[in-house]
C-alpha positions in Angstrom: 25.7 1.0 13.8 23.9 -1.5 15.9 20.7 -3.2 14.8 17.9 -2.7 17.4 16.6 -6.0 18.4 12.9 -6.9 17.8 11.1 -7.4 21.1 7.5 -8.7 21.2 5.9 -7.5 24.5 3.8 -9.7 26.6 1.1 -7.9 28.6 1.9 -8.2 32.2 0.9 -6.1 35.3 3.5 -3.6 36.5 6.2 -3.4 37.6 8.6 -4.6 34.8 8.1 -5.8 31.4 8.1 -9.2 29.9 9.1 -9.8 26.1 10.0 -12.5 23.8 12.2 -12.3 20.8 13.9 -14.2 17.9 17.2 -15.9 18.7 20.0 -13.5 18.6 22.6 -13.8 15.7 25.5 -16.0 17.0 29.2 -16.2 16.5 31.0 -13.1 15.5 27.7 -11.2 16.1 26.9 -12.3 19.7 28.6 -9.5 21.6 27.0 -6.9 19.3 23.6 -8.6 19.9 23.9 -8.6 23.7 24.9 -5.1 23.8 22.0 -4.0 21.6 19.7 -5.8 24.0 21.3 -3.8 26.9 20.9 -0.6 25.1 17.3 -1.3 24.5 16.6 -1.7 28.1 16.8 -5.4 28.6 18.4 -6.3 32.0 17.5 -10.2 32.1 17.8 -12.6 29.3 16.5 -16.2 29.6 17.5 -18.7 26.9 15.1 -21.6 26.2 17.4 -23.4 23.7 19.0 -26.7 24.4 22.7 -27.0 24.4 22.5 -28.9 21.0 20.5 -26.1 19.5 22.8 -23.3 20.9 25.8 -25.1 19.3 23.9 -25.3 15.9 23.2 -21.6 16.1 26.5 -20.4 17.1 25.2 -19.3 20.5 27.4 -21.5 22.8 29.0 -18.3 24.2 25.8 -16.5 24.9 26.0 -16.6 28.7 29.4 -15.1 28.8 28.4 -12.4 26.1 25.2 -11.4 28.0 27.1 -11.1 31.4 29.8 -9.1 29.6 27.2 -7.0 28.3 25.8 -6.4 31.8 22.8 -8.7 31.6 21.6 -11.3 34.0 21.4 -14.5 32.1 19.5 -17.7 32.9 19.5 -21.0 30.7 16.2 -22.8 31.0 16.4 -25.3 28.1 13.2 -26.9 26.8 13.2 -29.6 24.3 11.6 -28.8 21.0 7.9 -29.5 21.2 8.4 -30.3 24.9 7.2 -28.6 28.1 9.2 -27.3 31.0 10.0 -29.6 33.9 8.1 -28.6 37.0 10.9 -29.5 39.2 13.2 -27.1 37.6 13.3 -23.3 38.4 15.1 -20.3 37.1 16.9 -20.1 40.5 18.7 -23.4 40.0 
């Protein structure tokens, strides 16, 4: 039995939906977590963790696991207590 991920909706105009969530469980749980997101209706996943944070949390394989589950994956790392760089975009 898969655990259903906890998604927190952010009000946005239609179409589409935007949510935030706690980080997924990593390491051996990562594939199950990505499949549970897909089963919940998520189709795009954006990770804001830095590579150091991802390694500490067992999420270095998150992109591969997300793609294998049929999710579109984007990494947009933001340093803790930092702000996004204007020059970067999700399309890069």
